[in-house]
C-alpha positions as CSV (number, residue, x, y, z in Angstrom):
1,X,-46.2,-18.3,-28.8
2,X,-48.8,-20.9,-28.1
3,X,-52.4,-20.0,-27.8
4,X,-55.0,-22.0,-26.1
5,X,-58.7,-21.1,-26.3
6,X,-60.1,-20.8,-22.8
7,X,-63.6,-20.6,-21.4
8,X,-64.0,-17.7,-19.1
9,X,-66.0,-18.0,-15.8
10,X,-68.8,-15.8,-17.1
11,X,-69.2,-18.2,-20.1
12,X,-68.9,-21.5,-18.2
13,X,-71.8,-23.9,-17.7
14,X,-72.3,-27.2,-16.0
15,X,-69.3,-29.1,-14.7
16,X,-66.9,-26.4,-15.8
17,X,-68.9,-23.7,-14.0
18,X,-68.8,-25.8,-10.8
19,X,-65.1,-26.2,-11.0
20,X,-64.4,-22.6,-11.7
21,X,-66.7,-21.5,-8.9
22,X,-64.8,-23.8,-6.5
23,X,-61.5,-22.2,-7.7
24,X,-62.9,-18.7,-7.0
25,X,-64.0,-19.9,-3.5
26,X,-60.5,-21.3,-2.8
27,X,-58.4,-18.4,-4.1
28,X,-60.7,-15.5,-4.8
29,X,-60.0,-15.8,-8.5
30,X,-59.3,-18.3,-11.3
31,X,-55.5,-18.6,-11.7
32,X,-54.0,-19.2,-15.1
33,X,-53.1,-22.8,-14.4
34,X,-56.8,-23.5,-13.8
35,X,-58.1,-21.3,-16.6
36,X,-56.0,-23.1,-19.2
37,X,-57.7,-26.4,-18.3
38,X,-61.1,-24.8,-18.9
39,X,-61.4,-26.4,-22.4
40,X,-61.5,-29.9,-20.7
41,X,-63.6,-29.8,-17.5
42,X,-62.9,-33.5,-16.8
43,X,-59.1,-32.9,-16.8
44,X,-59.6,-29.8,-14.6
45,X,-61.6,-31.8,-12.1
46,X,-59.2,-34.7,-12.1
47,X,-56.3,-32.4,-11.6
48,X,-57.9,-30.6,-8.7
49,X,-59.0,-33.9,-7.1
50,X,-55.4,-35.1,-7.4
51,X,-54.0,-31.9,-5.9
52,X,-56.5,-32.1,-3.0
53,X,-55.5,-35.7,-2.3
54,X,-51.8,-34.8,-2.3
55,X,-52.2,-31.7,-0.1
56,X,-55.2,-32.7,2.2
57,X,-55.5,-36.5,2.1
58,X,-54.0,-38.9,4.6
59,X,-50.2,-38.8,4.6
60,X,-47.3,-39.4,6.9
61,X,-46.3,-35.8,6.0
62,X,-47.8,-32.8,7.8
63,X,-49.6,-30.1,5.9
64,X,-46.6,-27.8,6.6
65,X,-44.2,-30.4,5.1
66,X,-46.3,-30.8,2.0
67,X,-46.5,-27.0,1.5
68,X,-42.8,-26.7,2.1
69,X,-42.1,-29.4,-0.5
70,X,-44.4,-27.7,-3.0
71,X,-42.6,-24.4,-2.4
72,X,-39.1,-25.8,-2.8
73,X,-40.0,-27.7,-6.0
74,X,-41.7,-24.6,-7.5
75,X,-38.7,-22.4,-6.6
76,X,-36.3,-25.0,-8.1
77,X,-38.3,-25.1,-11.3
78,X,-38.7,-21.3,-11.4
79,X,-42.4,-21.8,-11.4
80,X,-44.5,-18.9,-10.0
81,X,-47.4,-21.2,-9.2
């Protein structure tokens, strides 16, 4: 089994703390997919910026359509996220 060192929210500082605080604001907690990126705050921020652009940025797709696509892809891949 793989093991990745993580930085917990209570130990986070600087840019990482800001990103983890935003995650808690969004979801009420830090989900595992976010937590595993805690060792590289720049990757975490870039990933979340990319997600925000896809889900909330300008698009010919409605918000509902984007969520529906994300749900279908996750289900097809057996991904619980």
